[in-house]
C-alpha positions as CSV (number, residue, x, y, z in Angstrom):
1,M,197.5,38.3,71.9
2,Y,194.0,35.6,71.6
3,A,193.7,35.6,75.7
4,G,191.3,38.4,75.5
5,I,189.1,37.2,72.9
6,A,189.2,33.9,74.4
7,S,188.1,34.8,77.5
8,M,185.3,36.8,76.5
9,L,183.9,34.0,74.3
10,L,184.4,31.9,77.6
11,V,182.5,34.5,79.6
12,C,180.1,34.6,77.0
13,L,179.4,31.1,76.6
14,V,179.2,30.7,80.4
15,G,176.8,33.8,80.6
16,G,174.3,31.7,77.9
17,V,174.5,28.3,79.4
18,G,173.7,29.7,82.8
19,A,171.1,32.0,81.6
20,Y,169.5,28.6,80.3
21,L,170.2,26.6,83.2
22,L,168.7,29.3,85.5
23,H,165.7,29.3,83.4
24,R,165.3,25.6,83.0
25,L,165.7,25.4,86.9
26,T,162.5,28.3,87.5
27,A,160.3,27.6,84.9
28,V,156.9,27.0,85.6
29,A,154.9,24.1,83.3
30,P,152.7,25.8,80.9
31,E,149.3,25.0,81.1
32,A,147.2,25.0,77.7
33,L,144.8,27.7,79.2
34,V,147.8,30.2,81.0
35,S,150.0,29.7,77.4
36,L,147.1,31.2,74.8
37,P,147.5,34.8,74.6
38,F,145.0,36.8,76.3
39,Q,142.9,38.8,74.0
40,S,140.4,40.2,76.4
41,G,139.1,37.3,77.8
42,W,138.3,36.3,73.6
43,R,139.9,32.8,72.6
44,P,142.1,33.6,69.5
45,E,140.5,33.0,66.2
46,E,143.5,32.4,63.9
47,H,147.2,31.2,64.8
48,A,149.6,33.9,66.1
49,L,152.1,33.0,63.0
50,S,148.8,33.7,60.3
51,R,150.2,35.2,57.3
52,Y,149.1,39.2,57.4
53,H,147.6,40.9,54.3
54,V,149.7,43.0,52.3
55,R,147.9,45.9,53.1
56,W,149.3,46.1,56.4
57,Y,153.0,46.3,55.0
58,L,152.1,49.8,52.9
59,A,150.6,50.5,56.4
60,T,153.9,49.5,58.5
61,L,155.8,51.5,55.9
62,I,153.6,54.7,56.8
63,F,154.2,54.6,60.0
64,L,158.3,53.7,60.1
65,A,158.5,57.2,57.4
66,F,156.6,59.3,60.4
67,D,158.2,57.7,62.8
68,V,161.8,58.2,61.1
69,E,160.7,62.0,60.6
70,M,160.3,61.9,64.3
71,L,163.6,60.6,64.4
72,F,165.1,63.6,62.4
73,M,163.0,66.5,63.7
74,Y,164.2,66.6,67.2
75,P,168.0,66.8,66.7
76,W,166.5,69.4,63.9
77,A,164.9,71.5,66.9
78,V,168.1,72.0,68.7
79,V,169.8,73.0,66.2
80,V,167.6,75.2,63.7
81,V,168.8,78.2,65.9
82,E,172.5,77.9,65.1
83,M,172.4,76.7,61.3
84,G,169.3,79.4,60.7
85,F,168.0,79.2,57.1
86,S,169.5,76.6,55.3
87,A,168.5,74.1,58.3
88,I,164.9,75.2,57.6
89,V,165.4,74.9,53.8
90,E,166.7,71.0,54.4
91,M,163.3,70.3,56.6
92,F,161.0,71.7,54.1
93,V,163.0,69.2,51.6
94,F,162.6,66.3,53.8
95,L,159.3,66.6,54.7
96,A,158.2,67.7,50.6
97,A,160.2,63.6,50.5
98,L,157.5,62.3,53.0
99,L,154.8,64.3,51.4
100,I,155.8,62.2,48.2
101,A,155.8,58.9,49.8
102,V,152.3,59.6,51.8
103,V,150.5,60.4,48.7
104,W,152.0,57.4,47.1
105,A,151.1,55.0,49.9
106,W,147.3,57.1,49.5
107,R,147.2,56.1,45.5
108,E,147.9,52.6,46.2
109,G,145.7,52.3,48.6
110,A,147.7,52.0,52.4
111,L,145.1,54.1,53.5
112,R,142.1,52.0,52.6
113,W,140.8,49.8,55.5
114,S,138.2,47.8,53.5
C-alpha cells in the first residue's frame, strides 16, 4: 500500500543526494575576482542582499498588475468573439480596476524616481 510512496521518496532522496555529489565532484573552486557579480566591469558598491527602498515595492506591484493584465488579456482575445458583448464589458471592468490601482500608486508616489 505504501510501496509507491516509499519508492518515490527513495527516488527523490537518491536523486537529491546524487545531484549534490555530482556538484561537489565537478564544481570549480571560486576565486575572489571570478565570484564577484559582473556589472559592466564595475566593482559592486553595495552588498547583493542590501535593503531596497520601499518605493521599489510599489513599482513592483504596478509591474505585477500589468503582468497579470496581460495574463488575462491573451485568453480573453481568443474567446471574445464567442462570448460577445459580455466579454467586452468584463474586460473594461477589469481595466477600470487596474486604472484605479495605477491612480492610487501615482498618488502615493510610486512613479516618482527622485
